[in-house]
N, C-alpha and C positions, 0 to 999 in steps of 0.2 A: 504494500500500500504506500503510495507516494504522499509525503507530508506537504501540505499546501502553505502553511504559515512559515514565516521566516524564523531562523534560529533566534534572532533578536526579540521577536514577538513572544516566542516561547520562554526565553529567559526572563523577560519582563513580567510575564504572567506569574512566574515563580517567585518574584520579589516585589510584586505590586503592593502588597500589604505593608511591607517594610518601607517602601518608598513613600506611601501615603502617610504613615506615622512620622516619617522624617520631615515631610512638608508641614504637618500639623505641629510638630515640635518647635518649628520656627515661630509660628503664630497661628491662632485659630483661623481656619480656612473653610470655604464652602466648596461643594463638589465641582462645579464648573471651573472655579479658579484653580483647583488641583490639576485639572486637565490642561489648562493653559500653562501652569508652572512646569508640569512634566514635559510638555512640548518644548518650552524654552530650554529645558535641560537636555533636549534631544531624544526624549522618550515619548513617542506618539501613542497615546492611549485613548481609546474611544470612551465617550461618556457611558456607554453600555457596559464597560468593564469597571469603571470607577464605583458606580452605585452598588453593585453586588459586593464588591470588596469592602465598601463602607458598612454594608449590612453585616458582613462577616465580622468585622472589627467590633461593631456594636454588640452583636450577639455574644462575643467573647469578652465583653466589657473592657475592651482596650481603648475605647474612645468615649468622650463625653460630648454631648451636643447642646447647642444653644441656638434658639430661634431669634433672629434679629430682623427688625423691620428695616427695609431699605429706604433711602431718602427718595420717596416717590416710586420706588421700584417694588418688586415682590419681596415678601418675607423670605429670608434665606436661613438655611440650617448650617451653622458653623460647627466644625469638628475640631477637637483637640485631644491629645492623648490623655487617658486617665493615668493614675499612678502606675497601675498594672501595665498600661500601654507603654509608658516610659521605660519601665523595667524590661519589657519585651523588646522594645526598640534597641536598648543597650545590648541585650543578649544577641538579638539578630545581627546587630552591627558587628559584634565580635566574631560571630560565626561567619558572616559574609567576608570579613577581612581575611580570615583564615582560609576560607574556601577560594576566594579570588587569588590569594597568594599561591595556593596549591595549583590551581588551574594555570595561572600565569607561568609558574615554574615549569610545568609539564609542557606547555606550548612552546616556551622559549627553548627548552631542551630539544624538542622535536624539530624546531626550525633550524637550530645549529647542526643537528645531525643531517639535515637535508642539504646543507651547504657543502 
């Protein structure tokens, strides 16, 4: 069976919750704004992926929500990490660093062997 999505999209799907918590840790943020910030960071994520991820984070009690009235615009739901969410982000961050270092080392070795 041929895989249709790009490796980058698959990788992002695996780390989306961590990326969202990292955005929220900077400041409370609403869903669409997360999509914009991820795109600015070079990570294209559809709105359809953000909201299920936010629902997962809420269900696991890793985020807190606050409804704010916009200045003439719609009421928005802002998200921020709960205490448990901050602990999880720190843990995931350590795990990610170790994982990325291991993958980087493996790929660098393979590239040198090809030369």
